[in-house]
C-alpha positions in Angstrom: 0.1 0.0 0.2 2.8 2.3 0.7 4.5 1.7 -2.4 1.4 2.5 -4.5 1.1 5.7 -2.5 4.6 6.7 -3.4 4.2 5.7 -6.8 0.9 7.8 -7.0 2.7 10.8 -5.5 5.5 10.5 -7.9 3.2 10.6 -11.0 1.3 13.5 -10.0 4.5 15.6 -9.5 5.6 14.7 -12.7 2.3 15.4 -14.4 2.2 18.8 -12.7 5.8 19.8 -13.7 4.9 18.5 -17.3 2.0 20.9 -17.6 2.3 24.1 -19.7 2.6 27.4 -18.0 -1.0 28.4 -19.1 -2.3 25.0 -17.1 -0.2 25.4 -14.3 -1.6 28.4 -12.8 -5.1 28.1 -10.8 -6.8 31.0 -9.4 -6.7 30.8 -5.6 -7.4 33.3 -2.6 -4.4 33.5 0.0 -4.4 35.4 3.3 -2.5 38.5 2.2 -4.8 41.7 2.2 -3.2 44.8 0.8 -5.3 47.9 1.7 -3.4 50.4 -0.5 -0.9 50.5 -3.2 2.5 49.4 -1.4 5.9 51.3 -1.8 7.9 49.3 -4.3 11.7 49.6 -4.2 14.2 47.9 -7.0 16.5 45.1 -5.9 20.0 46.4 -6.5 21.3 44.5 -9.6 17.9 42.6 -10.2 14.9 43.4 -12.5 12.7 42.8 -9.7 11.1 45.2 -7.0 10.2 44.3 -3.4 7.9 45.9 -0.7 10.0 46.8 2.3 7.2 47.9 4.4 4.9 44.8 3.8 5.2 41.8 6.1 5.2 39.6 3.1 7.4 38.1 0.4 6.2 40.6 -2.0 7.7 41.3 -5.4 7.1 42.7 -8.7 8.8 41.3 -11.9 7.9 41.5 -15.6 4.8 43.3 -15.3 3.2 41.2 -12.6 3.2 41.1 -8.7 4.6 37.7 -7.0 4.1 36.4 -3.7 6.0 33.5 -1.9 3.3 32.2 0.8 5.1 29.3 2.6 6.0 26.9 0.1 4.0 28.3 -2.8 4.4 31.0 -5.3 1.6 33.3 -6.6 1.1 35.9 -9.2 -1.4 38.7 -10.2 -1.9 41.5 -12.4 -3.1 43.5 -9.3 -1.2 44.4 -6.2 -3.9 42.7 -4.1 -5.0 39.8 -6.3 -6.9 37.9 -7.2 -3.9 35.5 -7.2 -3.0 32.5 -9.4 -0.9 29.5 -8.2 2.5 29.0 -10.0 4.0 25.5 -9.9 8.0 25.6 -9.0 9.0 24.6 -12.6 7.3 27.8 -14.0 8.7 30.4 -11.4 11.1 33.0 -13.4 14.7 32.5 -12.6 15.3 36.4 -11.8 12.8 35.8 -9.0 14.6 32.8 -7.7 17.8 34.6 -7.8 16.7 37.4 -5.3 18.9 37.2 -2.1 17.3 36.1 1.2 17.5 39.6 2.8 14.8 40.8 0.6 12.4 38.4 1.9 10.3 40.4 4.5 8.6 37.2 5.9 11.0 34.3 5.0 9.7 30.9 5.7 11.0 28.6 8.4 13.3 26.6 5.9 15.3 29.7 4.8 17.0 29.5 8.2 20.8 29.2 8.0 21.0 30.5 4.6 23.1 33.5 3.6 21.4 36.6 3.7 23.4 37.9 0.5 22.7 34.7 -1.6 19.7 33.3 -3.3 17.6 30.6 -1.4 18.8 27.0 -1.9 15.7 26.0 -4.2 17.4 23.0 -5.3 17.9 21.7 -1.5 14.2 22.6 -0.8 12.5 21.5 -3.9 14.5 18.2 -4.2 17.2 17.0 -6.7 14.6 16.3 -9.6 13.9 20.2 -9.7 17.4 20.9 -9.3 18.4 18.5 -12.2 16.0 20.1 -14.6 17.0 23.6 -13.6 20.9 23.3 -13.2 21.7 26.9 -14.3 19.0 28.9 -12.5 21.7 30.5 -10.2 23.9 31.2 -13.2 23.6 34.4 -15.1 25.7 37.1 -16.8 25.3 40.4 -14.5 26.3 42.9 -16.9 23.6 41.7 -19.2 20.6 42.1 -16.8 17.4 43.4 -18.3 15.9 46.7 -17.0 13.0 46.4 -14.5 9.3 46.5 -15.9 7.6 49.9 -15.5 5.4 49.6 -12.3 1.5 50.0 -12.9 1.2 53.3 -10.6 -2.2 54.0 -12.0 -3.3 51.3 -9.6 -2.8 53.9 -6.6 -6.2 55.2 -7.6 -7.9 52.1 -6.7 -7.9 50.9 -3.0 -10.4 50.0 -0.5 -14.0 50.1 -1.7 -12.9 51.5 -5.1 -10.6 48.3 -5.7 -11.9 46.6 -8.7 -13.1 43.3 -9.6 -11.4 40.8 -12.0 -13.4 42.2 -15.1 -12.8 45.7 -14.3 -9.1 45.1 -13.8 -8.6 43.5 -17.3 -10.1 46.6 -18.7 -8.1 49.1 -16.7 -5.1 47.1 -17.3 -5.6 47.0 -21.3 -6.3 50.9 -21.3 -3.3 52.0 -18.8 -0.4 49.5 -19.1 1.2 48.6 -22.4 4.1 46.4 -21.1 4.4 43.3 -22.8 6.0 40.5 -20.4 9.2 38.5 -21.5 8.6 35.3 -19.5 6.5 32.5 -21.0 4.5 31.9 -17.9 3.8 35.8 -17.7 2.9 36.0 -21.3 0.3 32.9 -20.9 -1.2 34.6 -17.8 -1.9 37.8 -19.4 -3.4 36.1 -22.4 -5.9 34.0 -20.1 -7.3 37.5 -18.5 -11.0 38.1 -19.0 -11.9 39.8 -22.1 -12.0 43.6 -22.2 -15.4 45.1 -21.3 -16.7 48.5 -21.0 -15.2 51.1 -18.6 -17.3 49.8 -15.7 -16.5 46.2 -16.3 -19.8 45.8 -18.2 -20.2 43.9 -21.6 -20.0 46.1 -24.5 -23.2 47.6 -25.8 -24.1 47.7 -29.3 -24.9 51.3 -30.4 -28.5 51.7 -31.7 -28.7 52.7 -35.1 -31.6 55.2 -36.2 -34.3 53.3 -38.0 -33.9 53.6 -41.7 -36.7 54.3 -44.0 -38.0 51.4 -45.8 -36.4 51.4 -49.3 -38.7 51.0 -52.3 -38.4 47.6 -54.1 -37.1 48.1 -57.8 -38.7 45.6 -60.1 -37.3 45.1 -63.3 -39.1 47.2 -66.2 -40.6 45.5 -68.9 -41.0 46.8 -72.4 -44.7 47.8 -73.0 -46.5 45.1 -74.9 -48.1 46.0 -78.0 -51.6 44.7 -78.5 -51.8 43.2 -82.1 -53.8 45.4 -84.5 -57.1 44.0 -85.1 -57.6 45.4 -88.2 -54.4 43.7 -89.8 -54.5 40.0 -90.6 -52.3 37.8 -88.3 -48.8 37.1 -89.5 -47.3 33.9 -89.8 -44.4 33.2 -87.5 -41.0 33.3 -89.3 -38.8 30.6 -88.8 -35.2 31.1 -87.7 -32.6 31.2 -90.3 -34.9 32.4 -93.4 -34.9 35.6 -95.1 -37.5 38.3 -95.0 -41.2 37.2 -94.4 -42.9 36.2 -97.9 -46.0 38.0 -98.9 -48.7 35.7 -99.5 -50.1 35.8 -103.2 -53.3 37.5 -103.6 -56.1 35.3 -105.1 -56.4 35.7 -109.0 -59.0 38.0 -109.9 -61.4 36.9 -112.6 -60.8 38.4 -116.0 -63.1 41.2 -116.8 -65.6 40.7 -119.5 -66.2 43.5 -122.1 -69.6 44.9 -122.0 -72.1 42.7 -124.0 -73.5 44.2 -127.0 -76.7 42.6 -128.4 -76.9 42.5 -132.2 -80.3 43.9 -132.1 -79.5 46.6 -130.0 -78.3 48.8 -132.9 -81.2 48.4 -134.8 -84.1 50.6 -133.9 -87.5 49.3 -134.1 -89.9 51.2 -136.2 -92.1 53.4 -134.0 -95.4 51.9 -132.9 -93.8 48.3 -133.2 -92.1 48.0 -129.9 -92.7 44.9 -127.9 -94.1 45.0 -124.5 -91.2 45.7 -122.0 -92.2 42.7 -120.1 -91.9 40.2 -122.9 -88.7 41.3 -124.4 -87.2 41.7 -120.7 -85.7 38.3 -120.6 -84.4 38.6 -124.2 -82.7 41.7 -123.6 -80.7 40.8 -120.4 -80.7 37.1 -121.1 -80.4 34.5 -118.3 -77.7 34.6 -115.9 -74.6 33.0 -117.2 -75.8 32.7 -120.9 -74.6 34.8 -123.9 -77.2 35.5 -126.8 -74.6 34.9 -129.4 -74.6 31.2 -128.7 -78.4 31.2 -129.3 -78.1 31.0 -133.4 -79.7 33.6 -135.9 -82.6 35.6 -134.7 -86.1 35.3 -135.8 -87.0 36.9 -139.2 -88.8 40.0 -139.1 -92.3 40.2 -140.4 
């Protein structure tokens, strides 16, 4: 049973150290309450600030606040939290190099260590950590980066005016443009809440004035021409042929010359005229018959 418990602890420790910095930080609440913005002083020869008047191991490095409480490191973008837990494998080296004398509340395991030297983290965290971070206490002291600027705008927010996490992210985005160098700090800043309104409220969409309804443009069709009722219907011309052919008019019947009766030129003697009704049919003839086909006329008496 004991062996299983030890194996489980080793596996959990290995999984925690293998996590990326973004997953290693967990939001927590610690027992440190800072009522006002603290006085920060640069550690000579280091890009780190510390708070000499606070009874806590309080530092500022790479744009973030750092606190060592017991055996754990925490970080935050605001001086009074909320805080996020940082695994020992991801604590920046320049923080670990700060001499013991700048820890205002040194843990019990600091006893016996030299005040002017860094804490013995390899001795405290074990050989596995020390093997993975062999060069943590070796650096070029002539190439130390400059300290990051302090977010002094936070002095205006204390006590009841201290903002919540949502408003903190908005104020930080508007008033502090520093970009962290350490990977754990960059990942932490990317995980901050989205920027909201000036009071931490979600952004409101500006109401747009109502627009008048736009007329619908329908496609215009050419005016249709009604067929002329007086014109005869035209036959549709097939494609590919020439101009339409005119239909031939029906042939007209040949005009017959006026019929001249042979007896018309002979005048009847006066008093011998036949009655009108009697010669009516002979003068006009029957329809469709020509008197010239009837033969010689009757002899006169």
